[in-house]
N, C-alpha and C positions, 0 to 999 in steps of 0.2 A: 503495499498499500505506497501513497503517500507522502512523502510523510508533511510537505506541508496543509496536506486531507489533512493529516494527521494531529497539525500546530489550531486547525482553524476548529477542528471542529473539538477539541480542548475548550480556544478563546468564544465560543456561542459557549458552553455547558460553563463559562468563566462570567461570562457575561448574564448572561442571565440567573443565572443561582447571585447575585449580583443585584444586578435593577428588581430580583421578585422576593428572591427570600432573606438578603440582606438589605433588602431595602435605599441601599444606594446608588441615587442618580449620580455620581458621578463618576457613575461606573459607564457612563453615555463617556467621556468625553475622553475613554481612555479605549475603550473598542469598539466608536463608532466611527467614518470619518464626517466634519461638519458636511459641507455635501449629502450626504446618504441620499440615496432614488426611491424610495414610502412609493411602496408598487399598490395598492391601495389604505390610502390613510381614514382616517376617521373622520363624521365630521365634523367639520371645525377645523383639525388637525392643519398644526399648518406644517414645510417644505424640514427636506438634510436633517440634524441632531434633534431641532429645536419639538420634534416630530415627534421623536422616542419621550422628549420629557415627555409633551401631553398627555398620552397616551396616559405613562409610567403618572403622571400624575386626577388623572381620571379612577382612573383603575384605585391607586392608591388611597385614597380618599373616599372611595364609595367600598371598599373591600379591602381593608389597612391593616389585615394580617390572612395577608394573599401570600400562598405556598406557589413553588412549583415542582415537578417531583417527571422526569427526565421518563419518556415512552422508548423511542429511536431517537440517535443520531445520526445520518449517514454521509459520508462526504464524498461529491466527486469534483474533482479539478480544482474549481474555484468559487464553492456552489456546496454549502451546510443546511441540509433537510434536517428540526428537530423539530419530533412533536413529542409535545406534555403538556401534564393534566397544571389545572389549577387550582384551586382551592381556599375558598376565601369568605366570609362571616360579612356579610350585604347593610353596612352600617354608616353608611353618607350618602346619598346624591347618582343616581346614575341613572342620565340615558329618562333625567328628572322623574327618579324616578325616584322617592324619597324613601330611605332606611325601612326596610321589614325585620333585617334579620336576623335573614335569615342565609342558612351556607352551603352555596355554591358551587360546582366541581361539575368541571368545562377540562374541552382540548380544544386546544389550541398549533397546529402547523409554524412551524416559520421555514421559510428560502432565504437565507441569505449568503449573500455574491460578493467574497474576497478580496482584499488586495492589500498587498506590501500589511494584510496581515490586521484588515482594517474593515468594519463588516461597512459597504458602500451603496448593497441594494438591500434590497427589504419586500418583504412580498409574505402575507397571513394569511392564513384561513380561521379564522374563530368560531366556536358553535358559539356566538351570538342567542337565537333564537332559546334558546339549552337555556343561556341565564337566564333570560327574560321569562321565560316562562316558566323556573325554579323563585324566580322575586316574586311573580306572579299582577305580571306584568300582564300576558299574554296567556289564553289557554287555547287551545286550537280543536274545543271538542261542545 
């Protein structure tokens, strides 16, 4: 296996652990290129590294005890795909929904592109429907 792919996978794991488990927002400056391309931003999310700060703040305020657990980390060339599960308690406003005190669990898949050991592009697939269902914001029945 390519040594750089392994380095990128390790960076991905350290970055996400720092951001979600350690609540270290400064990890963005360390691991994310200032001009990172965010391919599918959250409504109102800024561009670049500030976009990572925005989303971290939104989830960090709404789910202050949010923790990540890793399921899969796969690498190929300059990209890493990371599938992880997040768990946390809805304790503040999230998408205009007041705190419910409900603990949620949902999956996310990130695809991160690396250049010189920095994240330069980001794609995400978040199970947002599940989050909204769990906090009682929507019902499919």
